[in-house]
N, C-alpha and C positions, 0 to 999 in steps of 0.2 A: 250087130248091136241092136238091142231093143230099146226104143226111146222110153223115157220115164212115164209118159202117159199110156204106154202099152198099145197104142193104136197103130204104130208103125215099127217096122224092122228094117235095118239097113245092112246089106251085105257089102262090105268094103274090101274084098279080096283083090289086091293089085295083080297085074300081069308083069312079067319080067321079060325084057327084051333089050338087046344092044347095051347091056350093062346098067340099065335103069329100071326102076319100078314105076310102072304107069298106073296112076290112081284110076279106080273105077268104082261106081256105086250102083247098086240095084236097090230100089226102094219098094218095100212091100207094105200093103195095108193089111192089118191083122184082124181077123174076126174073133169073136168071143170064144169060139172053139179053137183050142191051141194049134190044131193041125191045119187050120184053114187060113190061107193068106192069098192075096192077089198082088202080083207084081204090077206096080203102077208106073214105074219109070226106071230106065236104065241109062246111066251115063258112062260111056266107055272112052270118051275123048278128053279125059281130064289130064292135067300136067304130069310130067315124069319127075321122079325124085331119086336121090342117091340111096335111100334106105326104105325098106318095106314099112317101117313104123311111120315115117314121114308121109308116105303115100296113103296109109290107112287113116292117119289123123286128118289129112286133108280131105279125103273122101267122106269121112264121118261129118266133119264140119260143113262141107259143101252140101251133103244130103239134108242135114238139119235146116240149113238156110233155104234149100229148095222146097222142103216141106212147108216151112213157114210162109214162103212167098206164094205157094200154090194151094194152101189149105182150103180156101173157099172153092176153088175150081175142083179140087179133089172131092169135096163134099157134094158138089153139084153134079159131077159127072159119074163118080163111082158110088155115090150115094149110100148104098145099103149099110156100109160099115163105118161111115164117118160120124 
């Protein structure tokens, strides 16, 4: 999922184990060049859900909240693309 401002991309592909879909999110900061991106955070210990769609929806919502909470730190430490 590419966020509306275009500066971040979220990969929310869940894993499947013991009959549940485990949400996970990888957050990338995107450079103006379409093929250039830097992974800035990966969350793999998110909750489990009965369906893949629920896990993806949770991951996307969680990632957007994480970006908003950490935007200042991202700009300060990863600087070049913020």
